[in-house]
N, C-alpha and C positions, 0 to 999 in steps of 0.2 A: 501544363493542366491547369483547366479551370477548377472554380472553387464547386463545380456541379459535376464537373467529371471526377474528383476525388472523392466526394462523397459519395456519387454512384458506387466505385472502388470499394468504400470502407466500408457500405451496406451490404456489396458481397462478401466481403469478410467477414464480417458479423453474421452473417447468414450463416458458416460453417460453423462446425462444432463436436469435433473429430469425438471431446468425453461423453457424452451422450447427457439428455434432461434427467437433470433426479426425477424420479419417478413418482405420480405423486399421491400413494401409500407413503413414501419416506414424508413429502413434504406436508403431509394433512398428520404424519404425527409427529413433527416436531415443535416442541415445548417452547412454553411462553405467547404474548399475542404481540402483534407486530402491526404497527401504524405509517402509513407513510406520511411524509410529513414535508414541505416547506419551509426552509428557514432563513430570514431574511436576513442578514448579515452585513456589517459595517458600511460597506461601500454600494448597498442598494441591492447586489447581487442576492440570487434565491437559491439557495443548495438541497439541493435531490436528498433527502436522508427514509431511509427505513431505521427504523425505528425496535429493539425486538427488547420486550418487558418481559422477566419472570412475573411469577403470580406473587410474591412474596418479595419483598425491599424492606432495608431497612430504611432508617428516616435520613442520613445522610448517606448516598447510594455512589456505588465504583460505577464509571463511565465510560467506556472503551469506545472509541473513536476509530472505525475500520473503514482502510480505503483499498480497494477490490483493484485487479491486476488487470491487461487487459491492453496494453501495449498502448494504451490514453485514447485508444481511439474505438473502445470494447466498453459498454457499462453491466450494470452490476447481472447476477448473476441465480438461480438458486441455490448452486454451490455456493457463493458467496454468501449467503441464507442459513443455509445448514453449515458452515464455518460457524456465522455469528450467532446462532441458535446455541449452538456445543458449547460456546466460551460464556453467553450468558448464563449457560444452565451450568457452569460448572465452577464458573468462578460469582451466582448468583449478583451478577449486576445488571446492569443498563446498557445495551451497544446500540448504537448510533451504525450503520451500516451503512457510507456517503457513498451517492451515485453521482461524483462530478461531473462535468459537461466535459464534452469527447471531443478530440480533432477529427476530421479535419474542419469542423462546423464554426467551433471555439480552435484557437490554436495556442500553443504558450504564448502569455503566462496565465489564461483564461484559469484554468485548471487548480494550477498555484494559486491564485487568489482565491478561489472558492476553500483550496484546503487552509488555507490560514486562517479563513475567515470564519470557518465553521468551528475551528477548533478554539477561537479566537472566540467568540459567540459560549461555546460551552463553559469557558474560562469565565465571561463577565455574566455570563448569568445563573450561574451554579447555584446562587440560594437560591433564585425561586424557582431553578429545578431541581432542588434538591440536591445537586453534588454537593461529594466533596472536592472540594479543590485540589484536597493532596492527593487524592486517588483518579486521577485522570490518564486516561491508558492514551497510547496510541498505539495502531498497528497498520502495516504497508506492507504489501507483494505487490512484486513486480512495477510496474508502472506505479501503484499505492506508494512502495517505497521511497520513489525518487520524490516522490510528492511531500511526502511527511518530511522527509531529507528539508527538501526546496523550503516548505515551508518555517520549518528549525533555522536554519542558515536565515531568513528571511527575518526571524525575530532577533537572532545572535548579541544585535544595539539596543534593541526593545525590554529584553526579559518577560514582557507579557506572560510568554505562551510557559507555563512550567509543570509540564507533564510529570509524573512521578518517575515512568519508563517509556521507551518504543521498542516494539520488533520489526525489525526489517529486513524482508529476505527475496534472494534472488531479484534484485531490482538493478534499472541500468542507470548507470553512474556517470557514463560519459558517452553526452550524444553527439559530442562532435567526432566519433568514428565512426567508421562504417562497418557494421556488424559483419561482414564477409573478409573484413580483414584481422579479425577475432577469431575467425576460425586458423585451426592448424592446418600446416603444410599441407598433413593428412586430410583431416577433415573437409580442404581445400579443392579437392577431389572430387568428394562425396556428393553426388547429386543431391539426398535427402537433407543433409547438413548447406549447402549454398543454398536449397531454394528457402529452406525459414529464414536461413538471414537475410536475404532477398526481401522476403516479408515481411523483416525487421528494418529494413530499411525503410523499404514503404511506411508502418508506422514512425518510426523517428521523422522524417522528410512532412509526415502531417503533420505531428504535434510539434515541432523547431519552426513551419511555417517559413516568413522570413522574419526571423528573430536571429542573433546570437549564441549557434551551439555553445559555445564556452565559457554562457552567463551561468555563474556557479546554481544559480536558480533553477537554473535548466538543466547542465551540468552538475552534482552535485562536486565528482573529486575536485572540479576547481575551486572551488573553495576555500577561504585562507583557514590557517588555524585556527584565529581567535573566532570567526565565527563554530571551527566545529568545534570548541572547546564548552561550548554553547551547550551542547546534547545533553542527553539525561543519559541513563545505564540508560544501553542498548543491548536486544539479543539480537544476531545476526546470522540469517542459517543462508548459504547459498548451495548450491545442486551441482553435485557431481559431474551429472552429465549434460551441461548446462553452458551456452557459449557467452553466458554474465556471468557466469561462476569468478573469473581471474577479477572480474572488477566488483563484484563485491564486495570477496576478501581485499582489494586494493583496497576499501573506500573504510572499511574495516581495521585494517593497519590504519590507516590515516586520522581515524579516531583516537587508537590506542594512543597515537607520539602526541596527538593534542591533549593529552591527560583523562579520560570521557573511560570509563571502566565500560566495557566490551565483553558480551558472552560471546564467542562466534564456531562458529560449530558447518563442515562440513557434512550432507546428507552424502557421499559417494555414490550410491545408486539413485538417486532418485536423479530425476528430468525436471524441465523450467513449469511452476505450476504445481508442484506434487500438493504443495499442502492443502490445496482447497477443493485440488479435483479429485484427491484422492488416490496416486499411484504410487508406486512403491515408494517407501518413505515416509507415506505420510503419519503413520498412527506416532512415530518416534518424535517426527517435528510438533507435531501438536499437539506431544506429553508435553515435550519443553518449552513451547507455548507457556502452556496452565502452570507449569512450573514455574517459569520466570516470571508471569503476572505474578501469582500467590506470595511470590518469596517479597514483591517487591509493594505490594497491599501490603504484608505486615500482619493481617486481621484479617480474620474469615467475615465473611457478609452476609453468612444466614443467620 
């Protein structure tokens, strides 16, 4: 398949939205002020960022860097904005919603480089941005969780990134596995789940491209224990009705064995993407997110 054919297929997938748009009324009512930015990072890349800023901020502000889902091929949505505005308001923090580059136009490791680059930029420029470097938080959902994990693995030796904590939820950690093979024998006879897994395989193939899928920056589950030991304290949520559930939980267990403090929870009734898409279980998960972040930020920023 040529790149042009891959892009055409990706655009077809991008045009589908089974969760529907956020209403104009809800968007208009979102708190704070949004600013679209292109941030040039160390390697010369320009990273697309949407900043959500509350009305009143302390002198040294908390920064939450959010990395959305979308199978590595879909960009930021209004549902991601809604999630970020909720955290901005609840934590009274600055949020950078990172709209990283997409596959197949830019395959692995481009999005990893952008993810690492924008996190490093936040630390390098914290003082001029008015950010408290002790209060930089990472959040990654689905593909975004993979990218956050990859950035932390990439930084394992340099220890340049020092986030106070990280949220990783329902995220792919092993791109060497065919998603159809993740299904139970029962689900492999279910047309819905098989079709979904085949679509996931398409996402994976577009993202990996010609690279080795066993590279730990592509498949974080393949990272060695030393790299995993450098992770900050993590909240890891899995969805009970998700083919990635077992892989997400396996990664949480590997972090625990590497000595990382991990809070892990399965939301049994939830399906993939439930937090930002607001499907069953989302309110419980969002409450957990906010509680976890507040505990690690230690003090009220109001």
